[in-house]
N, C-alpha and C positions, 0 to 999 in steps of 0.2 A: 804619884806615878800611875797607880792602878786606875784612878779615876780618869786621868787623861787618856789612858789606853781604852777605857770603856767608852769614852766619847769618840775618840779618833777611829777605832776599829770599824764601827758601822759605817762611818763616812767613807773610809777607804774601800770597804767592800762595795758600797753603793757606787763609788767612782769606777771600780774595776768592772762591775757588772754592766754599768752604763757604757763603758768603753767597748766591752764585748758585743753588746747589742748594736751599737752604732757601727762598729767595724763589720759585723756580719751583714747588716742592712746595706752598708755602702758597697760591699762585695757583691751582694745580690743585685743591687741597682746597676752596677757596672756590667755584670754578666747578662742581665736581661736586656739592657740597652744594646749591647753588642749582638745578642741573639736577634733582636728586632731589626737591627741594621742588616745582618746577614739574610734574614728572612725577606725583607723588602727588596734587597738586591736580587735575590733568587726569584721572587715573584715578578720583578720587572723584566727578567730575561725569559720567562715562560711564554709560550705561544697561546695559551688559553687559561681560563679561570680554574677549571678542574685540575689541570696539571700543576698550576701555580699553587693551589691549596695543598696538594699532596707533597710537592717539592719543598714548600715552605715549612711544613711540619717537620720533615726530615732535616732541613737546614737548621731550624731552631734547636732541635734535639742535638744535632752534631755540634753546633756552636756552644751550647751549654756544656756538653761533654768535653769538648776541647779545652774549655776554660776550667775544667775540674769542678763544675758547680752542678748540683742536683737540687731540684725543687722538692719540697715536702710532698707535693702531689704533682702529677704530670702537668706541665705548663699549658695554659690556655692560649691558643693562637687564633687570632681573628684576621682574615684577609679581606679588605674592602678596596674599592677603587673609586677614582674620581675621573670620569663619570662612573656610574654604578658598575658597568662591565667594560673596563678600559681595554681589554684585549680585543674587543669587537668594534672599536671605533675606527673610522676610516684613516688611512695613512695621512699624515699632515695635521691631524687633530691632537692637541696636547692631552695627555692622559697620564695618570700616576696611580700607584698602588700604595696602600697604607697597611702596614702589618703591626698589629698590637699583640704584645706578649705579656701574659700575667703569670707570676710565679709566687708560690707560697713559701715564705721564709720561716723556718722553724726555730723557736727559742726553747723547745722542750728540754734540751740538755742544760740549759741555764735555769736551774730550778730555784726560782724566787717566788715566794707566796704573793699572790695577787697580780703577777705579771702575765700578760697575754701569752698564749701559746705560740703565736706567730703573727706575721703580717704579710699582706699581699702587696707585691711590688709589680707595677704595670708601667710599661714603656712602649712607645710606638715610634715608627720611623716611616717616612714617605720617600718613595723612590720613583722618579719619572720613567715612563716607558718611551723608548726612542720613537719620536713622532713620525719618522720616515721609514721605519722598518715595515716590511710586508706583514700583513695580518691576515688570519684565516677568514 
């Protein structure tokens, strides 16, 4: 009986820790993906690139906070466009914004020797700018 427990206990602990890591990572992926969606939608409604970048950073922060998720470090937010400056394209021209959000997931409280301290989760979302809206 003791030998069986000596073999089974490490396997059960490994399974438990693996489930915790997978669950935490899945939660982070979901939160970051929703934050990227919110940021892209916010950027597509902005009237210029500078305003978009400011509003996107706030939107991503608010989205993560609403979901009860906090990154180990402040999230990295990158706003790009297709074409490069989609807010200055003439009306009638298709344009879109891409928001990429990266967040560091921490595993420091799951203390297992040899395990990484965390992982970076990155997600992006593309949102079109209304092609017939007035632009500056």
